[in-house]
N, C-alpha and C positions, 0 to 999 in steps of 0.2 A: 530510418533514424540516424542518425549521425554522432560521430564523438567527439567530447566538449574534453579540451584540455585544461586544466587549468596548472600554467606552466606559472611556476611562484617564486617572482620576484624579490617578493617586497621581502624587508630588512624586520628580526621580531621587533614585536609591540604591543600593543590594547589596541581593540576592534571596540567599539559599542555595538550591541546587536539587538536588537526589539523584540523582544519575546510574544508570546500571544498574547499577553494582558496589554502588552506596550510599556511593561519594564525593561529598562535597559539594565545588561550587564555586561561587567569585565571582562575579555576572550585574550588570558595570557598565552604568548606564544612558545609554541616547542622545537627548540631547535636541537634537541637530540636523535633524530632520525633525519635522512634525506635520499636520494634517489627519485625513486619512481613505482608507486604504485596503480594500478587501475582498478576502476569496481565498475560491475556490472548492475544495473537498478533498471528497478520498476516504475521507481519514482516519478511524475512528469518535470521535462528537461526545464519550463521556468521558474520550476522549484530548486531543482540542481544551481540555474542558474542564479537564484538569488542568495544560495548557501556559498557559491566562490570569498567573496570578498572576505568572509569569516574565516573560511579553509585557508584564504592563501596567508593572513594571517595567524592563523595558530598554527601552521606546518610550513616556517618559511623556507625550507632549505628544502623540501618536499613537493615535487609533480606528482602532482592527482589526474590521472585522467578516469572520465566516465564514458563505459554507453550507456543509454540508456534506449529500452525498448519494453515491449508490452511482455508476461511473461511467457506467452507460449512463443517470441522471435528468443529472448534469451533463452529458453530451454533447447531451441531449437541447436541454436547458435552454440550449447556449454556441449549437447549430442553431436554433433560434429567434433567440436575440440578435441572428446574425449576417444575419436574411435586415435585421434594421434596421439595421446598420452601426455598433451599438454595443453591448456587452458589458458586462452587469452587473458584473465584475470588474477584479480589476489583479495578480491574481495568479490563477497556479493551483497546485495540489499534484493531481495526479490518481495511480493506479494503476500505470500502464503505459506506457514509453518511447513505444510506438506515436503515442498521440494525439498526442504533442509533434510528432511528424514531420509530421502531417496541419497542426497549425496554424503549424509556420514554410511550408511551402509554401501554407497558405493568407494566407500575410502576415499574420498580425496579433499575431502576433508581437514582443517588443523585445529587443534584445542586450545582453546587460553581460555584459562581460570579468572574473572573479572571477580574483584573484589568487593565490588557492591552486588553482586548477583542479590543478595536477598532485599533489595529495596527494587525489582522486579517486580511489576505488578500479575505478570503471565508465566507462563509455564517458559519454561529457557531450557534447555539440553546439562545436564549435569556434569557433566563430561567437559562442556564447556567449547561443544564443537558448533549453537549456534544459539544466541541471544535475541529475544524480541527488541524490536528499535523505533517503534514505528506499529500507531495502530489506521489502519483506514477503518471506515464503520459502512455498510451498505443501509441505505431506509431509502424511504420516496421523498418526493419531493415533485412540486404544485405549482403556476404561475397564479400568485391573486389578484393580477391585474387580468387575466380572462376566466375565470372559477372562480368560486366560494370554498371556501375549506368545505364544508359541508356538502357540497356534488363532488365529494373525490376521495377513493378506501383512504381511509388512516392506518390502515392493516396490509400486510403481505397476502395472506387470503385473501381477504376482497380483494386488492388487486388484480390477482387473479379469478375470483368467479363474480364482480359484479360486471351484466351483460351488458347494463350502462358505459360500460368505457373500453367496448369494443371500437377495434379501431384508433384508440386511441392513445397506447400504452405505447414502454420501449425499456428496455435494459441492456446489457452490453452482455455479448457475447462469450461465454464459459471454458469459450472452445480456444479462445486468445489468450483473455483475461482473467487473470490468477484472483484476483475478488469477489468476481462474476461466479469463476465455479465452487470457488469455499461457498456462498451463497447459496449455490444450484445444491449441494452436497448439506447444508445446515436445513435448508428449505423442503428435500427431498426426506431426512430423518423426522422432521417435522409433523409432515403434512402427506406423504410418498408420492406415491409418482404419478398420481392421482392429479394432484398439482399441475403438470408439465402438463397432462392434455388439458386441464382449465385454460392457463398461459397461452396456448394454441388458442384454442375457441376464441379467443378473445383478439385471437390476430395482435401480437404485439409484437412489434419490431426487435430488429436485433442488431445494436447497433450501437454505434463506440458513445462514449457516454458528452464528448465534444458535440456531437452530432443530435442527440437527446438534449441536448441543454438548448439547443438551436432552437428546435419542434420545439421544447417546452416555451421557451422566447416569443413564440413568432403566434403559436397557438397550432401548431399545427398536431403538439400532443396534448393530452392535458396534466398527464404524471407518468413520474419515469420511476424505475430502480436505479438509485447512481448512488456512486461515493459520496458522503457527505461534504468531504475535501473541495472534491467539484461547489459545489453550491456557495461553500462558503468563501472561497475562490472569488467567485465573480459578487457576493453580497458588498465584500471590502473593497475589492479591488474596480467594480464598474457600478457601484453602486445598487445592482440588480437588487427586485423585485422579489427574484422567485424565492423559496421559504422551504424548510427542509420539516417534514414530518417525522418523528421516528414513532417507523409503527406500534401500535396499540401490543400486536403480538413478539414484539421484540424487536434492533436491532440485532446486526449480525457485526458485534465490531473483530477484525480482523489483526491479530498481530503478524504485523511481518517484521522476518528473519533480518539477521543481520551474519555471516560467517567468513573466514577466513577461507581461505585454499593453501593444503599443507605446499611443505617446501618441494616435492616432487613433481607438481603439478600445474602451480603457478606461474606466472609469466614474470615477475623478476625477480623471485629467489629474494624479497625483502619482507621474510617476515615480522621482523623488527616495530618496521615501518603500520603494516599491517594493524600489529595489535593496539597499537597507540593508535591510529584512526580509531579501532574500532571502538577501543576506551572512551575516544572522545565523542564519539556519537553516543553511546550511554552515558555520560555522564550528564549531569544538571548542564552544562553549558551548548553540549550538544545536543539534548534535547530542545532547547530552547529554538532552536534552529526546525528541528517538529516538528514543534508547535507554531512556532509561524510559520509552515506552511500545511497548515490547515489542517494536519493531524495530528491526534492523542499521543501525547508522549506516553512512557509506560512505567515512570519511577513514581514508587508511593512517594517519597520526600519530600512533590515539586505540587502547587496550587493549579497551576500554571493549564491554562485549555486552550483550544483553538480560538478564533477572532469567531462568537455571534454564535456560539456551538453548548452543550448542555457543560455538565463539569465530569470527565470519570469516573469519579463512582455514582451519580448519577447514570448514567447511562451503561453501567454494569447489572442498575436496577432492575432491568429487563431487556436479555434479551436470548438469541439461537443461538445455542453452541452447534460448534461444528466437529467434526470425528477429525482431527487430521490424522489417521493413523490411516482411517475409512476414505478419507480424502488422493493418500498416496498408496496404498492398497486397492481401490477399486477406481481407480482415477478412468483406466478407458473404458470401463464399462460405465462409468459412471456419463462419460464422456456420448456415450453410444448411447444410453438411454437419454439423454437429452434430445439427440440429435433424432432419434426414432418420435419425440412429442413435441419438439415443437418447431418450425419447419424458421430454416436458416437462409435467409439471402445468399442467390452466390453459390 
């Protein structure tokens, strides 16, 4: 993983940014904060890159540096830094809420009361320690150029149990991916441990989403369990024919949180700037950046949704819930369960 420095030198101004549905809105600059902050995030690096210009214009006197990594990488990095008592970041934007519960218990988060919290469609910490900022959605996907829709499973259950799909499936590693881990917890609660024994009998490949998407395009895989945003991105940017299947037994939406590190543990002691950046990402302006990155927003007063996706209200009509407290409290137990039941390469 590499660090991405947003060295902000532009003057305050206005930039037009494209929202998920193609509508353009003005983003005005905030000159009230300066200095530097660092954000650790699990958002894909190219999505961060796409946010650069807007963030520069929004905060013309502020340097924003990103460290991008998977959930496992970020958690390992923070664990090592916590041993020294000082983290290398000021803001965290991670994959799923259970890690927020853990860090709140560790006493290293800064509470910030967001004035529009009543407009958020997902749970948040009532003391202001973390808020949902984007929604990733676990779905199924297939390649209509290689097989017909009626030939592939249309539910997570059939994905694991349809013997005709043996050696034809792929999913991400829940030991390194926060969204994959969240999905495992939801599926465990819905179908029990036997679900993962069935996955193993299918010889499901455990690999990164990018590898799985390539295999889907070449026909090496017939179907994958993957984040919806990865497929939508390829459809818009590459005119890919890959198609999302919203599973009959429910998609798994994962509200990914944003949180501020407290003054005693943060990298730059720039709490005012961190609060301003968090508020921006939660605002309609910032949410448009999220939606333009093929993820769902979290506000109930916005109609925009990612390119070529269903609307968020439509998505939420049929979902598999995830117990975030269980994700946190039973993390090692659930990871061990998965390892005991599903073969992971290497």
